[in-house]
C-alpha positions as MATLAB code, in Angstrom:
seq = 'MSRQVTNTVQVQAAAGRSEELGRQLQQIVDTLRALPGCDAYMVDRCPEDSDRWSVSARWQSEAAMQAHFNCPEVQGFISLIDNRLARSVDFNSFPVV';
ca = [
      38.938  -64.782  -36.902;
      36.718  -61.902  -38.411;
      38.917  -58.223  -38.382;
      37.254  -55.551  -36.286;
      35.919  -52.552  -38.534;
      35.503  -48.857  -37.972;
      32.373  -46.442  -39.616;
      32.329  -42.660  -39.130;
      29.600  -39.977  -40.196;
      30.325  -36.057  -40.238;
      27.842  -34.172  -39.908;
      27.696  -30.190  -40.666;
      24.512  -28.260  -38.928;
      22.521  -26.352  -41.224;
      22.247  -22.399  -40.017;
      20.744  -22.135  -36.185;
      20.202  -26.162  -36.342;
      22.834  -26.931  -34.708;
      21.176  -28.286  -30.556;
      18.175  -29.956  -32.906;
      20.751  -31.863  -34.702;
      22.619  -32.864  -32.041;
      19.093  -34.423  -30.749;
      17.951  -36.190  -33.953;
      22.485  -37.682  -34.258;
      21.363  -39.008  -30.936;
      17.781  -40.609  -31.373;
      19.466  -42.329  -34.908;
      22.434  -44.115  -32.640;
      20.776  -44.803  -29.188;
      18.749  -47.380  -31.740;
      21.360  -48.163  -33.893;
      24.253  -49.363  -30.935;
      21.918  -52.103  -29.680;
      22.685  -53.445  -33.862;
      24.076  -57.171  -33.908;
      27.795  -56.938  -34.117;
      27.884  -53.403  -32.547;
      30.581  -52.915  -29.727;
      30.036  -48.791  -29.973;
      28.193  -45.871  -31.647;
      28.803  -42.358  -30.315;
      28.152  -39.156  -31.178;
      30.554  -36.223  -30.593;
      30.232  -32.426  -31.110;
      33.339  -30.968  -32.254;
      35.086  -28.647  -29.704;
      37.112  -25.430  -32.067;
      32.875  -26.019  -34.131;
      29.834  -26.075  -32.363;
      28.272  -27.012  -35.879;
      29.737  -30.391  -36.749;
      29.167  -33.102  -35.559;
      31.234  -36.503  -36.091;
      29.058  -40.282  -35.649;
      31.630  -43.283  -34.884;
      31.026  -46.891  -35.177;
      33.185  -49.946  -34.052;
      31.513  -53.168  -35.413;
      32.825  -56.711  -34.478;
      33.547  -57.870  -38.320;
      32.537  -56.159  -41.825;
      29.573  -58.378  -41.970;
      28.502  -56.896  -39.365;
      28.597  -52.989  -40.305;
      27.598  -54.081  -43.889;
      24.668  -55.409  -42.643;
      23.765  -51.580  -40.536;
      24.202  -50.333  -43.513;
      20.571  -51.936  -45.002;
      18.649  -51.080  -41.694;
      16.140  -48.110  -41.803;
      17.628  -46.714  -39.173;
      20.657  -45.885  -41.442;
      18.658  -43.982  -43.580;
      17.830  -41.320  -40.774;
      21.486  -39.529  -41.852;
      19.566  -39.180  -44.837;
      17.229  -37.202  -44.318;
      19.010  -34.862  -41.849;
      19.463  -32.979  -45.092;
      16.201  -33.604  -46.436;
      14.589  -32.065  -43.282;
      17.444  -29.265  -43.715;
      18.541  -30.736  -39.898;
      22.196  -30.757  -41.610;
      24.055  -28.869  -44.521;
      26.449  -32.269  -45.561;
      27.127  -35.456  -44.400;
      30.120  -37.491  -45.579;
      30.083  -41.186  -44.721;
      33.607  -43.007  -44.440;
      35.020  -46.871  -43.055;
      38.038  -48.776  -42.080;
      39.766  -50.797  -40.740;
      40.780  -51.126  -36.980;
      44.373  -52.118  -36.491;
];
């Protein structure tokens, strides 16, 4: 039996770009949540810091999560910095217990 896993992306908006960043994150997530093995992919804005965003995904298996990292759409997270929408993007993953 495969073990479920979660990946998260913490994104800090560039000054004055948080609204635009939120829209871009939602577009990325809308595409990625349709991938095989994805149970959920969500975007949340931090209530204490409106420039901080959290993206989380839940996968049916480690293999499904790893396969999604090879999708061109995942590069959209890196492009957020290149396009100066974000000043930091931090990726994490862990098993669901």
